[in-house]
Structures are given as C-alpha cells and as structure tokens.
Backbone as ProteinMPNN parsed JSONL, in Angstrom:
{"seq_chain_A": "MEYQLTTLTYEIELKPGEKLNLPESILENITTGRWVITIQQKAKELESTRSHDGFLNGYAPEDEGLYDNYPSR", "coords_chain_A": {"N_chain_A": [[4.283, 75.885, -17.919], [3.294, 72.915, -16.356], [3.19, 71.833, -12.991], [3.585, 69.097, -10.791], [3.309, 68.101, -7.519], [5.419, 65.841, -6.019], [6.022, 63.538, -3.563], [8.413, 61.57, -2.145], [9.106, 59.03, 0.095], [11.419, 57.249, 1.886], [12.599, 54.708, 4.008], [15.546, 53.813, 5.547], [18.131, 51.723, 6.901], [21.293, 51.92, 8.184], [24.007, 49.868, 8.776], [26.853, 49.457, 11.001], [29.763, 50.619, 9.399], [28.628, 50.602, 6.863], [27.834, 52.514, 3.936], [25.86, 55.247, 2.72], [23.754, 54.462, 0.073], [21.849, 55.301, -2.515], [18.654, 53.931, -3.179], [17.768, 52.202, -6.204], [15.147, 52.632, -7.045], [14.589, 55.222, -6.183], [16.348, 56.732, -7.721], [15.305, 56.251, -10.248], [12.92, 57.676, -10.16], [13.637, 60.311, -10.062], [13.797, 62.942, -12.163], [14.386, 65.316, -14.813], [14.513, 68.601, -13.562], [13.952, 70.696, -10.652], [14.969, 69.873, -7.428], [14.48, 69.125, -3.966], [16.241, 67.604, -1.567], [16.022, 65.938, 1.401], [17.594, 64.7, 4.227], [17.207, 63.037, 7.189], [17.788, 61.958, 10.532], [16.088, 59.209, 11.855], [13.777, 59.324, 14.533], [14.114, 57.709, 17.699], [12.224, 54.78, 18.318], [9.668, 54.648, 20.625], [9.316, 52.657, 23.549], [6.555, 50.644, 24.533], [4.386, 52.378, 26.591], [2.169, 51.842, 27.926], [0.327, 51.495, 30.735], [-1.109, 51.134, 34.018], [-0.177, 52.718, 35.945], [-0.343, 55.501, 36.315], [-3.005, 55.832, 37.057], [-3.094, 54.395, 39.455], [-1.204, 55.781, 40.97], [-2.468, 58.134, 41.394], [-3.91, 58.431, 43.675], [-4.19, 59.501, 47.046], [-2.962, 58.59, 50.327], [-5.11, 59.028, 52.106], [-7.285, 58.459, 50.561], [-7.745, 55.801, 50.649], [-9.877, 53.049, 50.624], [-11.991, 54.415, 49.586], [-13.792, 53.611, 47.588], [-14.845, 51.287, 48.591], [-17.474, 50.706, 49.464], [-18.983, 50.8, 47.207], [-21.82, 50.046, 45.34], [-22.362, 46.899, 43.785], [-23.5, 45.519, 40.682]], "CA_chain_A": [[4.623, 74.517, -17.577], [2.484, 72.413, -15.248], [3.982, 71.106, -12.003], [2.865, 68.196, -9.903], [4.107, 67.837, -6.33], [5.649, 64.427, -5.765], [6.765, 63.306, -2.331], [8.896, 60.201, -2.017], [9.642, 58.79, 1.426], [12.049, 55.94, 2.021], [13.25, 54.496, 5.301], [16.678, 52.901, 5.407], [18.925, 51.525, 8.118], [22.686, 51.644, 7.883], [24.744, 49.114, 9.791], [28.21, 50.0, 11.153], [30.636, 50.398, 8.254], [27.908, 50.775, 5.603], [27.705, 53.879, 3.439], [24.58, 55.525, 2.076], [23.658, 54.169, -1.345], [20.444, 55.554, -2.823], [17.993, 52.824, -3.879], [17.522, 52.415, -7.635], [13.785, 53.149, -7.222], [14.647, 56.678, -6.023], [17.037, 57.286, -8.886], [14.399, 56.144, -11.394], [11.858, 58.667, -10.028], [14.18, 61.661, -10.16], [13.978, 63.312, -13.567], [14.755, 66.706, -15.023], [13.781, 69.551, -12.729], [14.573, 71.159, -9.416], [14.633, 68.948, -6.35], [14.963, 69.348, -2.608], [16.448, 66.29, -0.948], [16.228, 66.103, 2.833], [17.96, 63.472, 4.939], [17.176, 63.271, 8.633], [17.867, 60.745, 11.332], [14.797, 58.812, 12.395], [13.698, 59.341, 15.989], [14.019, 56.383, 18.317], [10.866, 54.333, 18.582], [9.443, 54.534, 22.058], [8.756, 51.41, 24.039], [5.172, 50.799, 24.963], [4.287, 52.97, 27.92], [0.814, 51.591, 28.4], [0.244, 50.89, 32.062], [-2.118, 51.748, 34.878], [0.54, 53.364, 37.044], [-0.873, 56.848, 36.523], [-4.256, 55.682, 37.789], [-2.812, 53.951, 40.824], [-0.437, 56.809, 41.672], [-3.289, 59.332, 41.506], [-4.635, 58.43, 44.948], [-3.443, 59.803, 48.258], [-3.254, 57.597, 51.361], [-6.421, 59.246, 52.732], [-8.319, 57.948, 49.663], [-7.871, 54.357, 50.854], [-11.214, 52.6, 50.97], [-12.964, 55.356, 49.053], [-14.808, 52.925, 46.784], [-15.146, 49.984, 49.18], [-18.917, 50.511, 49.611], [-19.64, 51.049, 45.918], [-22.707, 48.895, 45.085], [-22.124, 46.137, 42.556], [-24.746, 45.139, 40.005]], "C_chain_A": [[3.83, 74.098, -16.341], [3.359, 71.583, -14.305], [3.074, 70.221, -11.159], [3.797, 67.877, -8.731], [4.202, 66.333, -6.106], [6.481, 64.306, -4.509], [7.137, 61.835, -2.263], [9.505, 60.048, -0.634], [10.185, 57.369, 1.49], [12.678, 55.872, 3.401], [14.344, 53.473, 5.097], [17.358, 52.763, 6.757], [20.332, 51.168, 7.692], [23.328, 50.929, 9.059], [26.143, 49.728, 9.909], [29.081, 49.632, 9.949], [29.952, 50.56, 6.905], [27.871, 52.245, 5.228], [26.363, 54.021, 2.736], [24.673, 55.261, 0.578], [22.184, 54.313, -1.693], [19.842, 54.374, -3.59], [17.7, 53.186, -5.34], [16.138, 53.0, -7.876], [13.734, 54.666, -7.033], [15.251, 57.297, -7.276], [16.147, 57.249, -10.12], [13.316, 57.223, -11.353], [12.35, 60.1, -10.123], [14.484, 61.942, -11.622], [14.4, 64.773, -13.639], [13.914, 67.615, -14.145], [14.584, 69.948, -11.511], [14.073, 70.281, -8.285], [15.173, 69.46, -5.028], [15.054, 67.969, -1.967], [16.805, 66.529, 0.506], [16.547, 64.744, 3.441], [17.965, 63.809, 6.42], [17.214, 61.935, 9.354], [16.505, 60.458, 11.932], [14.86, 58.831, 13.92], [13.597, 57.914, 16.513], [12.561, 56.034, 18.557], [10.718, 54.108, 20.082], [8.9, 53.151, 22.407], [7.337, 51.678, 24.5], [5.139, 51.333, 26.389], [2.904, 52.738, 28.512], [0.853, 50.858, 29.742], [-0.844, 51.619, 32.846], [-1.479, 52.483, 36.047], [0.001, 54.754, 37.34], [-2.161, 56.817, 37.321], [-3.974, 55.345, 39.25], [-2.059, 55.013, 41.622], [-1.242, 58.083, 41.886], [-4.056, 59.419, 42.816], [-3.703, 58.732, 46.103], [-3.796, 58.749, 49.306], [-4.636, 57.789, 51.994], [-7.576, 58.789, 51.829], [-8.555, 56.45, 49.839], [-9.283, 54.0, 51.288], [-12.322, 53.457, 50.394], [-14.106, 54.667, 48.304], [-15.206, 51.562, 47.363], [-16.634, 49.708, 49.278], [-19.696, 50.763, 48.33], [-20.511, 49.835, 45.578], [-22.365, 48.212, 43.763], [-23.436, 45.712, 41.957], [-24.791, 43.687, 39.699]], "O_chain_A": [[3.717, 74.866, -15.386], [4.154, 70.751, -14.741], [1.934, 70.578, -10.862], [4.931, 67.439, -8.929], [3.187, 65.641, -6.017], [7.545, 64.917, -4.409], [6.27, 60.962, -2.317], [10.339, 60.861, -0.234], [9.48, 56.409, 1.181], [13.222, 56.858, 3.899], [14.109, 52.399, 4.544], [17.175, 53.596, 7.645], [20.54, 50.225, 6.928], [23.193, 51.356, 10.205], [26.574, 50.447, 9.008], [29.125, 48.473, 9.535], [30.637, 50.65, 5.886], [27.876, 53.118, 6.096], [25.805, 53.049, 2.227], [25.564, 55.776, -0.098], [21.356, 53.534, -1.22], [20.447, 53.875, -4.538], [17.419, 54.342, -5.659], [15.957, 53.782, -8.809], [12.912, 55.331, -7.663], [14.724, 58.267, -7.82], [16.235, 58.143, -10.962], [12.839, 57.647, -12.405], [11.54, 61.018, -10.252], [15.313, 61.275, -12.24], [14.732, 65.382, -12.621], [12.709, 67.401, -14.011], [15.749, 69.579, -11.365], [12.882, 69.983, -8.201], [16.197, 70.143, -4.981], [14.054, 67.261, -1.846], [17.768, 67.232, 0.812], [15.847, 63.762, 3.194], [18.638, 64.743, 6.855], [16.734, 60.92, 8.849], [15.845, 61.356, 12.455], [15.85, 58.416, 14.521], [13.06, 57.029, 15.847], [11.763, 56.885, 18.95], [11.549, 53.456, 20.713], [8.126, 52.561, 21.653], [6.975, 52.811, 24.816], [5.793, 50.792, 27.28], [2.526, 53.377, 29.493], [1.357, 49.74, 29.843], [-1.417, 52.602, 32.375], [-2.151, 52.827, 37.02], [-0.099, 55.142, 38.504], [-2.389, 57.679, 38.17], [-4.548, 55.942, 40.161], [-2.259, 55.129, 42.831], [-0.743, 59.024, 42.504], [-4.782, 60.387, 43.041], [-2.562, 58.27, 46.132], [-4.824, 58.083, 49.186], [-5.27, 56.808, 52.381], [-8.722, 58.736, 52.276], [-9.473, 55.893, 49.237], [-9.817, 54.596, 52.223], [-13.492, 53.23, 50.698], [-15.255, 55.101, 48.385], [-15.845, 50.767, 46.673], [-17.031, 48.547, 49.18], [-20.917, 50.921, 48.356], [-20.006, 48.713, 45.529], [-22.113, 48.873, 42.755], [-24.413, 45.557, 42.689], [-25.771, 43.206, 39.131]]}, "name": "protein", "num_of_chains": 1, "seq": "MEYQLTTLTYEIELKPGEKLNLPESILENITTGRWVITIQQKAKELESTRSHDGFLNGYAPEDEGLYDNYPSR"}
C-alpha cells in the first residue's frame, strides 16, 4: 500500500463560552487510515520590538563626542 504524508494546519480562536467544533473542511479530509491529531495553544504574538534603544544604550558616558569630528561628504 502506498502512503502519502498529508499535513493539515488550521488556526482557530475560541471566545469565552465557545466549545471546540472541528471545521467541516477537516472532517472531509480525514478518511480511512491512522491519524495523529495534535492540538496546541498558539503562542502569544509579540509586539514589535523594533527600536534603536540597543544602539543608543551601547555607549558609555566616556564615548560622548566620539564621532563629532567624523567628516561628512
């Protein structure tokens, strides 16, 4: 018998009081055979951390004026 690996990934969000109800599209794709179904909580999405703080905090007070005489073009 020939097997083909099929991976289905769905993202859902349950509101307070809601119960898990598998989407019909999942049920249609599950046929005869052996299956492994994994349910895991999605990690929180991180807020944007893009800033220049690391650059600015990388200088010590004695570095003040270090680039003041840098020639401009």
